N, C-alpha and C positions, 0 to 999 in steps of 0.2 A: 150577155151573162146570165141567159137563162137556164143554161147545166150548172152552173155556180148557185144560183138563186133555190135551184130544185133541190139540190145538195144540201144546201144550208137548211132548208126546211126541214132537213131530215134530220138536223140537229149536228150536223158536223159545221164546226164554225169557220176554222181557217183551210181553205180549198186552194190545193195547188195546181196547176197546168203542168203536163211534162211533154216535151218532145222532144226529137232527136235530128242530127243531121250528119250525113256521113254516112248512111249504109252502103250506098251503092258504088262509091269509087272503089278506084283500084289501088289506092294509097291514103295515107293517112289515117288519122285516129276516126272514131266515132263518138261524137261531143254530144251528150245530151243538157238539155235545160229544165229548167224548174222555177216557176215564179207563182206566187201568193200575188195578186189584185187586191186591193181595199173592195169594200162592197159596193162602194157607191162610187164608180172610176170615172175621173175628170180629167181632162189635161193630156191625153194621148191620141190626139187625132189620127186618122190612117192605121191604127193598129189593126195588123190582119196576118194572114198565114204567109212567112216570110218570103215565099215562090212569088208570090203576088206582088213584091216590092220591089222597087229599085234598090240597088246597092246602098245610094247615098241616103232611101228613107231609111233603110234597115239600120244603118248606122246611127241615124239620127234618133232614132226609137231606141235603140240599145244603150245610148246616152241617157235618155231620157229615163229609161227605167233603173238605172242603176242609180242616177242621181235622186229619185224619191225615194222620200224616208218611209212612206206607206206601203212601198213595193217591195218584197221581199226575193231577192235572186239566187238562184246558185248554179254552176255548171259541175257537169261529170263528165269525164272521159275516160273512155277504155283505148290503151294502144294498140297499134297495129299487131305487136307481139301478143295482145290478149285476143284480138280477133282472131287471131291464126289459130290460136292453142284451141279457146273455147267454141268459136263458129262465129258467124256475125250478129246471130240471132241473140245469144245468149251475152254477149260481148255489148251488144246495144242494151238489153236489160241492165247488165252489170253499169254501165254507165249513167243509166235511168235511175237507178238505186242509189248511185252514189250521188247524184244531183238532187235526188230528194232528201238525202241523209245531213248534205250540205247545207239547206235552208238554216237560217238564224232562228226561226221562229217554224217549231215543228208542225206541220200538215196534220189534220186530221184526216183528210181524204186528197186523192188525186184525180184530177181527169186526164187520161193519157190519148194521146195521137194513136190512131190506128186498132190493133189489138192487144187482149191483155196480157200484163205482163208479168213473169214470175220473178219473187225476189224484193217487191216492193214493199219498204217496209211501214207501210200503212196501206188500207181498204182503198178501191180504186175502181172507175168506171172507164173502159175504153171508147171512146169516139173514132167511128169512121169517117174519114176526112176531117177531125176534129181541130186542125189547125185552123180552118175556115169557119168553122161555126163556134168555138169558144174564143173567148178575148185571154182566157189565160193560157188555154193552149198556144194560142197566136202569138204572144209575150213571149212563151217558152221557145217556141219555134225561131224568133227572131234571136234569142239569146245564144241559141247552140248554134244558129247558122254564121252570126257573124262572128262567133268564138273561133268557127274550125276556120271559117274563109281568112282569118287574119294568122292562124296558126299555121296554114299551106301557104301565105305569101309570105312565111318567115323561113318557110322549110325551101322556099325558091332560093334564099340568098344561099341556103348550104348545098343544095342540089340544082341548079340553075339551066341544067341540060333538058330537066322535065317540063318547063315552064308552068309548075305546082299553082304561081300567082295568079294563071290567067284559067286554068281547068278546075285547079283545086281539086286533082287526085283523077277525076272522072276521066272514062274511057274514052276520050274524043280521040280523032286521027292526029291529031298532032301529037298527043300522048302517046298513042300506039306505037306510032313513028319513032319516038324518042327510046322509046321502051326496045323496039327492035334493034336499035343502034347501041343503045349503051346498056342495054340489061336491065337487072330491078336494081333499087337500090334500097337502104335498109327500111323505109317508109312504105313499101311495097308491099301489097297482102298476099304471101304466099300462098295462102289459102284460096286464092279466087283463080281461078281456072287459066284466065287470060295469062295472068303473071307467070304461073308456074309452066306454063307452055312455052313462054320466051324462056325462061332461065332453063329448062332442058333445051332450048334450041341453039343458045349459046356455043359458040366456038369455043373450043377446049383450048 
């Protein structure tokens, strides 16, 4: 909590961590999480960058975060259509802004994983690899990752031929083979080169 403590010492009372999941996949939305943790955090053992956790541990932390009255959580989503229309960077920033705006307690300041974000409604500091350095950002990464994984698992029921439940839309060998065989579905990002090339190469 050293980053959070430093920001609070500057006069900002409510500090939110912000992170995203789903910038790299070929299909599905980009999802951002925003989390305000209490100043003296207890009772969330193992909280870390979501990529360092097992799926079971992520789910347990996700449930624990949502159950706590002293933790404020929000998720923001930018759809596949918005990704294709705006580009992935701007769509990611939009999802982050939506997550921050959705918090029931308005933050005074945000700690964001990665690089600076355009359009956040409050001042922020970008921290490279922040999901492994700030507990607030780590909590946001868990929120975003679990939410997006659940969305892609649900999408698997609608489009079972692609295996979304397994690879969550990332460009794995299985996914690329399914794309070649079936072509893109409505969840695929047409602005991403592999998908657009598959679309062009489909037989008429």
